[in-house]
Phi, psi and omega in degrees: 000147172268112183238157178298323180300317180291321178298319179295319178298313180297321181299323178286320183295316186291345176298339179292335187229000182256150169280143174296123179248077182297147179299140178248119178285131180254103177296320181297308182292330177294318177294323181292327187255339184086359177254189172253109187254129178241148178250137174257099193275072177290351172294347180267004175296159183303320179271002178085009181196165182290343191304333181298334180298306181295321181297315182294317180293319179302312182295327180294335181275349183284155173285162178300325180295319179296319180290323181294329179294340184096153183249154175215145175207174177232136180188153175254006185194252192293321179296321179303311182290324178296314180293318181299315181292315180296318179297323178301320180294329179268357181072028182267145166289139180219136178244131179242122175264123183237146176300151183297339181271004180298131178305142184302324182298324179288323177298312183294320180294323178294318177297323182296338176274008175095008182273150167272125183252129174243126178265125183207134174078168182267336183226170181304318184301321178295315181297319181294318179299318180291322179297319178296323178296316179294323179299319180290318183290320189251359176079016178293154174269121184275135178246108184286143181297329184211330188272066183203122181303327179291320175300314180298323179297315178298317179294327182294346178300339176301319180296322178301316182292321180297312184291324178296323183275327182225076185301335184263022179300137179263320183230140169238121180259132188231129173293144182233126172240268177278341175110357182295316182295310184289333176298310181293314182296314183292320181297312182290320179302318180291327176294321183281323180200101183300344181281345179294130177269122179254120186242124178269147180229128181236158168293140183298334181270004178214049186271065185286327178287321177302316179294320181294317180293326179291326183272332183096003178198159179301136176232156181263125176284155177291326179207167177217069187261101184207154175286346175276071190297332180291343178242018179275076184241127183284334186214128179284166184292140180289316186290325185269346186302317181303323179292317179297317181300323183284327193249344179284130180275327185196150174243140174236153175238153185228138176281153181303320181300329181290333179291329181296314177296321180296324178299312179298319180302316184283323178296314186281326185263336182232359181056037181248137170261117182234133181290165187302319179296324179289342181274351182306317184291324179291316180296332184278347185304322184291347178277353185248151172270100187253011182301124179077006182251158174252124183231142176244125176258118178281123174264100194288337181189168181224024183273086178238129179286157189291333178294313177299318181300314181295323178294318179297317180298314181299312180296324180293318179296320178292317181301325183264014177060028175268344169229130175208160181235144176229156174244132174231144177259129184232149169292145184277080178214155184301143175098342183292318180297318178298321181295318177296313182298320180294321178298316179294318181297318179298329179272008178066026173277154181240112181285128179244346176202140177230139172230124183247115184245108181277353187252021178289338179220151176287340178256091184294333177294329180285317184194135161239156184257135173242120176255124186238125171255128184220166182255139177225172180277346182156192187299315181298317180293320177302316180297325177295319180294316179299319180294321179298319178294318179296319181297333178272003176084018184274345181048063182292144177238121181289137179231168180298129183271144173218133179281333182207000000 
């Protein structure tokens, strides 16, 4: 059972291993929504995510015999690091089974917390099946990533901190994957103040909780293909679902493209790096009428590799028309390139890349191609630059932008 007594116990215990993640007021998001928006930055936890809360509380509830046998779990990311770090604090042996496609940085960070890492299978489901097999063969104690009331209790300590810091909160937005986080947060929030609205947010391509609530029981999705990999779960937990069903007020879904914009918003306005799953709550704010309301968006984690980060930034700049590319055809004679550059400069555009192709036509006097990638302040400014080029007779054609 999820009880207030257990939540209170868990809240005291997790203080041993968590960083204080005080609410951050977002002036930018408040202006955008008309409400008072606060961020709960679990991306600032030592392991980079909230998962350490549930792992630590779960291990604390185990008998000495269960801990002595050693622990095992399966995960491709945040749960792996949370269990490894928490187990280290208890002095437990821990084995983490990770899919073979797990980025090396996540594998190494999990090992650095003292875990033995086994790479198996292409996806989480394969790794989990193998971890359960090893648990049976070797007697390890299995720690489920989400489908465990004790795990949910540990995750729910976030709600205790939110309500203590902001007692008059109206909405708490929670990212949803397997359902452990929102089960704990919604249950405790309702115990503390039944008027608090708890809203779950999922990727539209992995909306397993939305499907479960519509059906009345957990169902398996055909796929969970989303850039929000931490919440790409085909089926929510069976054990925790009744609590989620009772306490979730509403579910929202977000498209992957919306996460890209949310990443830029937090990097530029709060200097925060938040992984795609953690951005779900920020992206969903615009779907709600928050005028005059206080809302907390839980940022569940910040474990994003730099390659993904660079790709998100590039796509975000292009998506918001702050980077764009055009093609113009020019006669091959001196002075034309200067004329194009001067037109762009007069319109306050900033050229960041040029490609000059003399072989676009067999008649170079008729046309050579100039491809220009430039920076603008946004859509209105881009349109001004395009009009300036058109007014000079260049007939610009927008093409797909690439920074590199």
